[in-house]
FIGUSE-537989 format. One record per residue (C-alpha): residue in three letters; z, y, x. Coordinates in steps of 0.001 Angstrom, whole numbers, padded with zeros to 6 digits, always signed. Last residue first. Example, Ala and Ser with C-alpha at 12.3 -4.5 7.8 and 13.67 -1.06 7.14 Angstrom:
2
SER+007140-001060+013670 ALA+007800-004500+012300 
This chain:
355
PRO-023256+014867-001146 THR-019470+014300-001357 LEU-018749+011246+000756 ARG-015878+008813+000946 SER-015665+006741+004113 VAL-016720+003273+005246 THR-016840+001942+008817 LEU-018476-001348+009678 TRP-018118-003237+012941 GLU-019815-006523+013782 VAL-017740-009047+015745 GLU-018954-012255+017398 GLU-016401-014900+018333 ASN-019084-017617+018552 ALA-019517-017628+014771 GLY-018868-014582+012657 THR-016255-011867+012264 LEU-016996-008705+010309 ALA-014440-006100+011392 PHE-014011-003473+008688 VAL-013090+000069+009639 MET-011389+002688+007477 ARG-010923+005984+009320 LYS-007481+007539+009286 ARG-005897+010638+007793 VAL-003110+008818+005892 GLY-004711+009485+002499 GLY-008156+008791+003909 ALA-007114+005270+004883 LEU-005619+004638+001448 ARG-008702+005950-000361 VAL-010989+003819+001806 ASP-009002+000653+001166 LEU-008730+001291-002576 SER-012421+002148-002911 LEU-013420-001067-001164 GLU-011212-003186-003415 ARG-012650-001444-006482 PRO-016164-001945-005126 ASP-015511-005715-004829 PHE-016767-006411-001369 ALA-018752-009458-000266 HIS-017765-011211+002968 ASP-020493-013132+004784 ALA-019342-012024+008249 GLU-015722-012861+007411 VAL-013215-010070+007040 VAL-010722-008321+009342 ARG-009366-005002+008101 VAL-008990-002207+010630 LEU-007235+001097+010041 CYS-008392+003795+012401 GLU-007261+006844+014379 SER-003625+006178+015208 HIS-001635+009346+015704 PRO-000983+010171+019327 LEU+001937+008673+021297 ASP+003705+010980+023728 GLU+006755+008782+024380 VAL+004451+005760+024094 SER+002661+007046+027177 GLU-000988+007190+028167 VAL-002404+005595+025033 THR-006024+006360+024245 ASN-008064+005104+021306 TYR-005129+004037+019179 THR-005738+001498+016418 ARG-004086+000321+013215 PHE-004514-003358+012549 ASP-004702-005989+009813 ALA-004502-003565+006905 GLY-002064-002913+004044 PHE-000943+000381+005560 LYS+002538-000729+006635 PHE+001038-004003+007874 GLY-001461-002347+010209 THR-000138-004114+013297 LYS-001137-002610+016605 PRO-004556-002424+018244 VAL-004922-000455+021505 VAL-008501+000502+022398 GLN-009713+000018+025973 GLN-012977-001548+024740 SER-011828-005039+025802 ARG-008627-004375+023835 LEU-010703-003925+020677 ALA-012659-007144+021175 ARG-009447-009035+021990 TYR-007812-007938+018742 VAL-010957-008724+016748 THR-011140-012278+018085 LEU-007400-012705+017538 ARG-007752-011618+013919 ARG-010497-014204+013417 ASP-008432-016946+015045 PHE-005391-016072+012933 ARG-007411-016074+009745 GLU-007841-019835+010173 GLY-004331-020503+008860 GLU-001568-017899+008737 VAL+001600-019336+010295 ALA+000382-022774+011355 ARG-002789-021212+012740 GLY-000683-018815+014794 ARG+001492-021636+016140 GLU-001596-023557+017246 ARG-003068-020406+018779 ILE+000167-019822+020711 ALA+000182-023368+022091 GLU-003518-023125+022930 VAL-003077-019819+024769 ALA-000172-021164+026806 PRO-002218-023982+028289 GLY-000467-027365+028339 GLY+003203-028248+028079 VAL+005529-025533+026868 ASP+008923-025049+028518 LYS+008312-021383+029444 LEU+005051-019842+028325 ASP+002479-018205+030550 LEU+000917-014740+030120 HIS-001718-012664+031953 GLY-004570-015187+032045 GLU-006882-013278+029679 ALA-006403-015862+026912 ALA-002626-015624+027447 LEU-002647-011859+026900 GLY-004679-012161+023706 ALA-002528-015048+022474 ALA+000605-012972+023038 GLU-000777-009981+021170 VAL-001915-012218+018288 LEU+001430-013988+018179 SER+003302-010697+018003 LEU+005105-009777+021188 GLN+008817-009066+021583 VAL+009793-007234+024765 ALA+012889-007841+026910 SER+013547-005288+029665 ASP+016842-003703+028663 VAL+019296-006551+028193 ILE+022905-005309+028447 ALA+022730-003977+024882 GLU+024957-001072+023807 ARG+022588+000835+021481 ALA+020294-002084+020747 THR+016870-003036+022056 LEU+014323-005808+022058 PRO+011310-003700+022989 GLN+008197-003986+020786 GLY+004935-005540+021853 TYR+002306-004138+024200 PHE+001846-000373+024242 GLY+000144-000556+027653 HIS+001871+002613+028869 ASP+005477+002393+027641 PHE+005374-001265+026612 PHE+004145-002888+029815 GLY+004755+000257+031858 ASP+007451-001261+034040 PRO+007340-005046+033977 SER+008691-007256+031160 ASP+011613-009521+031941 TRP+012392-011470+028799 VAL+008884-011686+027381 VAL+009577-012865+023843 VAL+006791-014503+021835 ARG+006520-014295+018069 ASP+006195-016357+014887 ASP+008977-018908+015572 ILE+010061-018429+019180 LEU+007543-018977+021974 SER+009247-017925+025210 GLY+007609-015674+027776 ALA+006436-015340+031350 LEU+004244-012533+032650 SER+002759-012939+036130 ASP-000831-011776+035748 PRO+000045-008081+035472 PRO-000992-005940+032501 GLN-003790-003371+033003 TYR-003249+000148+031635 THR-006496+002119+031227 THR-006285+003177+027572 GLY-009413+005288+027100 GLY-011144+003843+024074 ASP-014166+005455+022477 PHE-015002+002940+019771 GLU-018481+002921+018270 PRO-018955+002798+014540 GLN-021586+001017+012442 SER-022108+003174+009378 THR-021278+003440+005702 GLU-020974+006549+003535 PHE-019331+005972+000184 TYR-020266+007893-002953 SER-018363+007772-006222 ILE-020165+008239-009551 GLU-018575+008641-012973 SER-020421+006714-015679 GLU-017198+005803-017547 GLU-017421+002174-016417 ASP-017850+003201-012801 VAL-021072+003995-010964 VAL-020785+003245-007245 ALA-023270+005016-004961 LEU-023197+003343-001530 THR-024744+005389+001235 VAL-026576+003298+003810 GLY-026374+002910+007581 GLY-024267-000261+007731 LEU-023894-001833+004291 GLU-025926-005018+004087 ALA-023531-007267+006055 ALA-020663-006342+003738 PRO-022406-007882+000735 VAL-021517-005868-002411 SER-020505-007796-005540 ALA-020852-005629-008609 ARG-018043-004728-011018 GLU-018055-000990-010228 GLY-021796-000779-010752 VAL-024165-000533-007835 VAL-026710+001943-006412 VAL-027730+001812-002739 ILE-028784+005230-001459 ARG-030381+005975+001906 HIS-029091+009446+002678 ALA-030190+012562+004572 PRO-033695+011272+005175 LYS-035381+012209+008487 GLY-038219+014715+008387 ASP-040434+015802+005519 GLY-041562+012779+003472 PRO-039923+013963+000287 LYS-039331+017724+000417 THR-036868+019704+002516 GLY-034493+022525+001533 ARG-031511+020265+001029 PRO-031779+017204+003247 TYR-033757+014324+001765 VAL-032509+011456-000399 THR-034117+008003-000435 LEU-033319+005837-003440 ASP-032771+002135-004134 THR-032087+000580-000713 TRP-031448-003201-000588 GLU-035134-004035-000138 SER-034762-002600+003365 ASP-037704-001099+005233 ASP-037623+002041+003130 GLU-040375+003932+001296 GLY-039123+007386+000299 PRO-042569+008970+000313 TRP-043697+006344-002215 GLY-046272+003601-001498 GLU-043675+000866-001074 ARG-040379+001650-002722 ALA-037318+003671-001761 PRO-037598+005741-004930 SER-037646+009492-004345 LEU-035222+012290-003676 TYR-035138+016067-003617 PHE-031587+017338-003606 GLY-030122+020313-005471 ARG-026907+018809-006806 ASP-028567+018424-010219 ARG-031188+016215-008587 LEU-028355+014153-007102 GLU-026807+013748-010546 ALA-030096+012759-012195 TYR-030920+010109-009578 VAL-027398+008650-009718 LEU-027436+008388-013513 PHE-030999+007041-013495 ARG-030144+004347-010972 LEU-027222+003173-013087 ALA-029356+002991-016243 PHE-032128+001135-014393 ARG-029791-001487-012944 ASP-032593-004112-012959 VAL-035773-002858-014618 ALA-037436-004034-017862 SER-034615-003861-020412 ALA-033319-000527-019085 SER-036905+000744-018938 ASP-037513+000102-022637 LEU-034199+001711-023571 PHE-034932+004787-021450 PHE-038481+005027-022802 ALA-037263+004926-026403 GLU-034570+007550-025782 PHE-036814+009855-023748 ASP-039781+009762-026146 PHE-042090+006790-026084 HIS-045544+006800-027706 SER-046807+003316-028452 GLY-050434+002176-028800 GLY-050663+000866-025271 ASP-047781+002506-023414 VAL-047906+006304-023682 ILE-044971+008292-022326 TYR-043786+011398-024176 ASP-043357+015179-024014 LEU-042981+015494-020253 ASP-041185+018425-018625 GLY-038486+018185-021323 ARG-035691+017663-018810 PHE-034942+014137-020044 LEU-038652+013338-020134 LEU-038988+014382-016497 HIS-035891+012353-015660 ALA-037267+009311-017430 ALA-040518+009653-015474 GLU-038598+009752-012201 VAL-036603+006635-013136 ARG-039752+004829-014246 SER-041549+005594-011018 VAL-044064+008407-010763 ARG-047776+008368-010045 ILE-049654+011598-009479 SER-052887+013209-010626 ASN-054422+016426-009269 GLY-057114+014712-007259 GLY-056044+011249-006134 ASP-052831+009434-007031 PRO-050305+011581-005175 THR-046696+010278-005067 GLY-043812+010868-007440 TYR-041659+013952-007940 GLY-041058+016387-005074 ARG-040539+019628-006986 ALA-043381+022063-006233 ASP-045926+019812-004563 TYR-045200+016690-006626 PHE-044374+018029-010096 GLN-046438+021113-010905 GLN-049085+020942-008164 ARG-049654+017211-008420 ALA-049282+017165-012205 ASN-052106+019646-012853 GLY-053700+017373-015465 ALA-052876+013700-014942 ILE-049600+011762-014966 GLU-049512+008032-014235 VAL-046256+006164-014972 VAL-045670+002969-013002 GLY-044389-000365-014349 ASP-047832-001955-014500 ARG-049355+001008-016359 LEU-047386+003612-018303 GLN-049451+006722-019125 GLY-047793+010154-018923 ASN-047606+013162-021207 MET-047934+016945-021039 
């Protein structure tokens, strides 16, 4: 059996509909018993020996010739073929996410649509919407929510990353008082007389303690914690003219530039959802988060690592893989906070996936 290449699509006649479409989910019907298949599907049929050759004008292409021709004609064809072939080997039916195919997708970013095992193209909700990239590609963060990223490395190994837009389920109900007073000292703020529960139940700051200290109520706040409290009207500064929040913001910008404002936006967004953010420095992230803190003495493990990036950030797949691997290694979820204008935050979570 052979196929005819026309306008980038391979037409297969004979009993192709029954043999390839009905039985195994290749292509899309083309009237009668004929079907149309994409280049990647046709290459796979050649690779398996289900097709003998592809006719293009006066040329007859075997697998090698057709693969080379397709690689020169279609962007990322070799990468798409590797992912398509591996998922087929894993027992999935899948189809190109292109107009007129069962896997048609609204996003031009999606390459392949994968269906749950045991279902055919077009039956029910897809299991995965696959975006195929090489390890040296630039991946826009804003395009990732709801797709599965298939990264093909230089040795043709494939890593899969599931991406989604998470929801936080915070349950930390502690409310700080409106009468806190602190001193701005270098890159932190000290609240000398913190109220009961401020650290123990709100998990704000870090106590200033020593074994034989006579001071037992002083708490050190990071600049982002202090700015968050000041912005909500809970904290004033001693011996500082003007609003406390502006003085702390100014110090924060001096310490880390414009990133401070973006981190503050994310910090406040998390606190507004009753989630407690604490520094993620030990994990190479901006924050680690706790959904529910009732008492620091009975502190649960943090659930997420949060990295703050700009809304137009583009990932290097190696950078993304490193972050996700680190988060998984410490049993946490990797979350990226995409910060835009007007203090808007879009959330993106990424995790490794084995289809």
